[in-house]
C-alpha positions as CSV (number, residue, x, y, z in Angstrom):
1,M,90.3,48.9,-186.8
2,E,86.9,47.3,-187.4
3,Y,83.9,48.7,-185.7
4,R,80.8,46.6,-184.9
5,Y,77.3,47.4,-183.6
6,L,76.8,46.4,-180.0
7,G,73.8,44.1,-180.3
8,R,70.7,45.7,-181.7
9,S,71.8,49.2,-180.5
10,G,73.2,51.9,-182.7
11,L,76.4,52.1,-180.7
12,R,79.5,51.0,-182.6
13,V,82.5,49.6,-180.7
14,S,85.9,48.6,-181.8
15,A,86.3,44.9,-182.4
16,L,89.1,44.9,-179.9
17,A,88.7,46.8,-176.6
18,M,91.3,47.7,-174.1
19,G,91.1,46.0,-170.7
20,T,92.5,47.7,-167.6
21,F,92.8,44.7,-165.3
22,T,96.5,45.4,-165.1
23,F,96.1,49.1,-163.9
24,G,96.9,49.7,-160.2
25,G,98.2,46.4,-158.9
26,R,96.5,46.7,-155.6
27,G,96.1,43.5,-153.6
28,D,95.9,40.2,-155.6
29,F,95.7,42.2,-158.8
30,G,99.5,42.8,-158.5
31,M,99.9,39.2,-159.8
32,V,98.6,40.4,-163.2
33,G,100.1,43.9,-163.5
34,S,100.6,47.2,-161.7
35,A,100.6,50.0,-164.3
36,D,100.7,53.5,-162.8
37,V,99.3,56.6,-164.4
38,A,102.4,57.2,-166.6
39,S,102.7,53.7,-167.9
40,A,98.9,53.3,-168.3
41,G,98.9,56.5,-170.4
42,R,101.4,55.0,-172.8
43,L,99.4,51.8,-173.1
44,V,96.1,53.8,-173.7
45,D,97.8,55.9,-176.4
46,A,99.1,52.7,-178.1
47,C,95.5,51.5,-178.2
48,L,93.8,54.7,-179.2
49,D,96.4,55.3,-182.0
50,R,95.3,52.0,-183.5
51,G,91.6,52.8,-183.4
52,V,90.4,51.3,-180.2
53,N,87.4,53.3,-179.0
54,L,86.3,51.3,-175.9
55,I,88.1,51.0,-172.5
56,D,86.9,48.4,-170.1
57,T,87.3,48.6,-166.3
58,A,85.4,47.8,-163.1
59,N,84.9,49.2,-159.6
60,M,86.6,46.2,-158.0
61,Y,89.7,46.2,-160.2
62,S,92.5,47.0,-157.7
63,L,89.6,48.2,-155.4
64,G,88.8,51.2,-157.5
65,L,92.4,52.2,-158.4
66,S,92.0,51.0,-162.0
67,E,89.0,53.4,-162.5
68,E,91.0,56.2,-160.9
69,I,93.9,55.7,-163.3
70,V,91.6,55.5,-166.3
71,G,89.9,58.7,-165.1
72,E,93.2,60.6,-164.8
73,V,94.6,59.3,-168.1
74,M,91.4,60.0,-170.1
75,A,91.1,63.5,-168.7
76,T,93.5,64.7,-171.3
77,R,92.5,62.4,-174.2
78,D,89.5,62.0,-176.6
79,P,86.4,62.5,-174.5
80,D,84.4,60.4,-177.0
81,T,86.3,57.3,-176.1
82,L,83.7,54.8,-174.7
83,I,84.1,53.6,-171.1
84,C,82.6,50.3,-169.8
85,S,82.6,49.7,-166.0
86,K,80.9,47.2,-163.7
87,A,79.5,46.7,-160.3
88,R,78.3,43.8,-158.1
89,M,81.4,42.3,-156.4
90,R,82.1,42.9,-152.8
91,I,84.0,46.2,-152.4
92,G,83.8,46.6,-148.6
93,D,82.9,45.0,-145.3
94,G,79.4,46.5,-145.0
95,P,76.2,44.5,-145.4
96,N,75.3,46.4,-148.6
97,D,78.8,46.4,-150.1
98,E,77.9,43.8,-152.8
99,G,75.0,42.7,-155.0
100,I,72.7,44.2,-157.5
101,S,70.2,46.0,-155.2
102,R,69.0,49.4,-156.3
103,W,71.0,50.9,-153.3
104,H,74.3,49.2,-154.3
105,L,74.1,49.7,-158.1
106,I,73.2,53.4,-157.9
107,R,75.8,54.1,-155.2
108,E,78.5,52.3,-157.0
109,C,77.7,54.0,-160.3
110,E,78.0,57.4,-158.6
111,R,81.3,56.4,-157.0
112,S,82.6,55.1,-160.4
113,L,81.7,58.4,-162.1
114,K,83.8,60.3,-159.6
115,R,86.8,58.0,-160.0
116,L,86.4,58.1,-163.8
117,R,85.9,62.0,-163.8
118,R,82.9,61.6,-166.1
119,D,79.3,62.5,-166.1
120,H,78.2,59.2,-167.6
121,I,79.3,55.6,-168.2
122,D,78.8,54.4,-171.7
123,I,78.3,50.7,-170.9
124,Y,77.5,49.6,-167.3
125,L,77.5,45.9,-166.5
126,M,76.3,43.9,-163.5
127,H,79.5,42.0,-162.9
128,E,77.9,38.8,-161.6
129,W,74.5,37.2,-160.7
130,D,72.9,38.0,-157.3
131,G,70.2,35.5,-156.5
132,R,69.1,37.3,-153.4
133,T,68.0,40.5,-155.1
134,P,64.8,40.4,-157.3
135,V,65.9,40.9,-160.9
136,E,63.1,43.4,-161.3
137,E,64.7,45.6,-158.7
138,A,68.1,45.5,-160.5
139,M,66.6,46.2,-164.0
140,A,64.5,49.2,-162.6
141,A,67.7,50.6,-161.0
142,L,69.6,50.4,-164.3
143,D,66.6,52.0,-166.1
144,I,66.7,54.9,-163.6
145,L,70.5,55.4,-164.3
146,V,69.7,55.5,-168.0
147,K,66.9,58.0,-167.6
148,H,69.0,60.2,-165.4
149,G,71.8,60.3,-168.0
150,K,74.4,58.5,-165.8
151,V,74.5,55.4,-168.0
152,R,74.0,55.1,-171.7
153,Y,73.7,51.3,-172.2
154,F,73.8,48.4,-169.7
155,G,74.1,44.7,-169.5
156,C,75.3,41.8,-167.4
157,S,78.4,39.6,-167.1
158,N,78.9,36.0,-166.0
159,W,75.1,35.2,-165.9
160,S,73.6,32.0,-167.1
161,G,71.1,31.8,-170.0
162,W,68.0,31.6,-167.8
163,Q,69.2,34.5,-165.7
164,V,69.7,36.7,-168.7
165,M,66.3,35.8,-170.0
166,K,64.8,36.5,-166.6
167,G,66.3,40.0,-166.8
168,L,64.9,40.5,-170.3
169,M,61.5,39.4,-169.2
170,A,61.5,41.8,-166.3
171,S,62.4,44.6,-168.7
172,G,59.7,43.8,-171.1
173,A,57.0,43.4,-168.4
174,G,58.0,46.7,-166.8
175,G,58.5,48.7,-169.9
176,L,62.1,49.3,-168.9
177,E,65.4,49.6,-170.9
178,R,66.8,46.2,-171.7
179,F,70.2,44.6,-171.9
180,T,72.3,45.8,-174.8
181,A,75.4,43.6,-174.0
182,Q,76.7,40.7,-172.0
183,Q,80.3,40.2,-171.1
184,I,81.3,36.5,-171.0
185,H,84.3,34.2,-171.0
186,Y,84.5,32.5,-174.3
187,T,87.6,31.1,-176.0
188,L,88.8,28.2,-178.0
189,E,89.6,26.5,-174.7
190,A,86.3,27.4,-173.0
191,R,83.4,27.0,-175.4
192,E,80.6,26.3,-172.9
193,S,78.9,29.6,-173.8
194,E,77.9,28.0,-177.1
195,Y,75.2,26.0,-175.3
196,E,73.1,28.9,-174.2
197,L,74.7,32.3,-174.0
198,L,75.8,32.6,-177.7
199,P,72.4,31.4,-179.2
200,L,70.6,33.7,-176.7
201,S,72.6,36.7,-177.8
202,V,71.9,35.9,-181.5
203,D,68.2,35.5,-180.8
204,Q,67.8,38.5,-178.5
205,G,70.1,40.9,-180.2
206,I,72.6,41.2,-177.3
207,G,76.1,42.2,-178.2
208,V,78.8,39.8,-176.8
209,M,81.8,41.3,-175.1
210,I,84.5,38.7,-174.3
211,W,86.7,38.8,-171.3
212,S,90.1,37.0,-171.1
213,P,89.9,35.9,-174.8
214,L,93.4,34.4,-174.5
215,V,92.7,32.5,-171.3
216,A,94.9,34.8,-169.2
217,G,97.7,34.3,-171.8
218,L,97.6,30.5,-172.0
219,L,96.6,30.7,-175.7
220,T,99.5,33.1,-176.6
221,G,102.0,30.2,-177.2
222,K,104.4,31.4,-174.6
223,H,103.5,28.7,-172.2
224,T,104.3,25.0,-172.8
225,R,103.6,21.6,-171.4
226,E,107.0,21.9,-169.6
227,G,105.9,25.0,-167.6
228,F,104.6,28.5,-167.5
229,A,106.5,31.5,-168.9
230,E,108.8,33.3,-166.5
231,G,107.1,36.4,-165.0
232,S,103.6,35.3,-166.0
233,R,100.6,35.5,-163.7
234,Q,100.3,31.7,-163.7
235,E,103.8,31.5,-162.3
236,S,102.7,33.9,-159.6
237,G,99.8,31.6,-158.6
238,W,96.9,33.1,-160.6
239,T,94.3,30.4,-161.4
240,E,91.5,32.1,-163.2
241,P,90.0,30.9,-165.5
242,P,90.2,27.3,-164.4
243,I,91.6,24.7,-166.8
244,R,89.9,21.3,-166.3
245,D,91.7,19.4,-169.1
246,W,95.3,20.5,-169.5
247,D,96.0,17.9,-172.2
248,R,93.2,19.3,-174.3
249,L,94.5,22.9,-173.7
250,W,98.0,21.9,-175.1
251,R,96.4,20.2,-178.1
252,I,94.6,23.4,-178.9
253,V,97.8,25.4,-178.5
254,D,99.6,22.9,-180.9
255,V,97.0,23.6,-183.6
256,L,97.1,27.4,-182.9
257,R,100.9,27.3,-183.4
258,D,100.4,25.3,-186.6
259,V,97.8,27.7,-188.1
260,A,99.9,30.7,-186.9
261,E,103.0,29.4,-188.6
262,G,101.1,29.2,-191.9
263,H,100.2,32.9,-191.6
264,G,103.4,34.1,-190.1
265,V,101.7,35.5,-187.1
266,P,101.8,34.9,-183.3
267,P,99.3,32.2,-182.0
268,A,97.5,34.8,-180.0
269,Q,96.3,36.5,-183.2
270,V,94.8,33.3,-184.5
271,A,92.9,32.7,-181.3
272,L,91.5,36.2,-181.4
273,A,90.7,36.0,-185.1
274,W,88.7,32.8,-184.5
275,L,86.6,34.6,-181.9
276,L,86.0,37.6,-184.1
277,Q,84.2,35.3,-186.7
278,R,81.8,33.8,-184.1
279,P,78.1,34.9,-184.1
280,A,77.0,37.9,-182.0
281,V,80.6,38.8,-180.9
282,A,80.9,42.6,-180.8
283,T,84.3,43.1,-179.1
284,L,87.1,41.3,-177.4
285,V,88.5,42.9,-174.2
286,V,92.3,42.4,-174.4
287,G,94.9,43.4,-171.9
288,G,98.7,43.7,-171.8
289,R,101.6,45.0,-169.8
290,T,103.6,46.5,-172.7
291,E,102.9,48.6,-175.8
292,D,104.4,45.8,-178.0
293,Q,101.9,43.3,-176.5
294,F,99.0,45.5,-177.4
295,A,100.4,46.1,-180.9
296,Q,100.7,42.4,-181.6
297,T,97.2,41.7,-180.2
298,L,95.4,44.5,-182.0
299,A,96.8,43.2,-185.3
300,A,94.4,40.3,-185.0
301,C,91.8,42.4,-186.7
302,D,93.8,42.1,-190.0
303,L,94.0,38.3,-189.9
304,K,91.6,36.4,-192.0
305,L,91.4,32.7,-191.3
306,S,90.6,30.2,-194.1
307,E,87.9,27.6,-193.9
308,E,90.6,25.0,-193.5
309,D,92.1,27.0,-190.5
310,V,88.7,27.2,-188.8
311,T,88.0,23.5,-189.4
312,K,91.3,22.6,-187.7
313,L,90.6,24.8,-184.7
314,D,87.0,23.6,-184.4
315,E,88.0,19.9,-184.6
316,V,90.4,20.2,-181.7
317,S,88.2,22.4,-179.5
318,R,84.5,21.9,-180.3
319,P,82.3,21.0,-177.3
320,P,80.2,17.8,-177.3
321,L,76.4,18.1,-177.9
322,I,74.9,17.5,-174.4
323,Y,71.2,16.8,-173.9
324,P,68.9,18.2,-175.2
325,Y,71.1,19.4,-178.0
326,W,72.0,16.0,-179.4
327,H,68.3,15.2,-179.6
328,Q,67.5,18.5,-181.3
329,H,70.4,17.9,-183.7
330,Q,68.8,14.6,-184.8
331,F,65.2,15.7,-185.1
332,A,64.9,19.5,-185.2
333,K,67.5,20.6,-187.7
334,P,65.1,21.4,-190.6
335,R,63.5,24.1,-188.4
336,F,66.7,25.6,-186.8
337,S,67.0,29.3,-186.5
338,D,70.2,31.3,-186.8
339,A,70.4,31.2,-183.0
340,D,70.3,27.3,-183.0
341,W,73.1,27.2,-185.6
342,A,75.4,29.3,-183.3
343,L,75.9,25.9,-181.5
344,H,75.0,23.3,-184.0
345,R,76.9,24.3,-187.2
346,G,79.6,21.8,-187.9
347,Q,78.5,19.5,-185.1
348,K,78.2,15.8,-185.3
349,V,77.0,13.3,-182.7
350,D,78.7,10.0,-182.2
351,G,76.2,7.2,-182.9
352,L,73.9,9.5,-185.0
353,E,75.0,8.8,-188.5
354,G,74.1,11.2,-191.2
355,Y,73.3,14.1,-188.9
356,S,76.2,16.6,-189.4
357,D,76.5,20.0,-191.1
């Protein structure tokens, strides 16, 4: 297993982390999985035995049951295994049962600690933006949790670029702890994060954690144009993340299969290996229902893609340069930083001859 620093922090996380979205199966989460304590324990052991040192969960996964299962399983396993959890989503009917207010974040952290049977959470994320709570209030609440020893590092998830920068500005102005990580959706199929979130992470030293790196299994190669695999979450009606261009998705899958065949590995490993070579990426949060699925997925760390492989994958998936990026690509390239190149490297703009790298 490879271990990477989480942003500018001194914390090292495994390049592949274990997701627990399938633990519990309460409510709509049953479409994805319903691992109980016994089966979750076997899956956790399969990951820990292969060097995974980070387990990802959230207070709203199966309405807290995922955290409870993680807590019971980890009570008899390595206490130094890192735990990431999240809060923000609605978890009740009360007026304060959602958001990133000081009241909600601190209460939910304390509830998560009880379910997880721990005295601290290693990485605590705001699960979504909340435009009705001043960001200064949220950052101060997270700073309190760090100072009280209940949280080691914190970050955000599913925020836009300006929202992340607003949080960083609030931290700087108040002399508070700052974001260490952001967890985002970023895949060969969904590369929108390259416009703002990836360059921001390079520039600000934020470690990128990626959720659903295989697009809920759509990049595994088991689904085809003719239909979804039997027993899959898509067959059950699951629709996240959204696919806006199915023809493009299948073209990407075709190239994944081609590259995978050349290496003698499953397409999923190629999709993950491509992500692991992207700037600022610290860890990919991967899930699975069986030990064999995790074994195949975790092997992606050993796969090294050639420049030719990467070029093929980029050509079929690269996002267009929208404004102002096409203008910057034409006139600002001599003064680009590493953050700029997180989007622009390899790009070309139709109609702008001679401006490609």
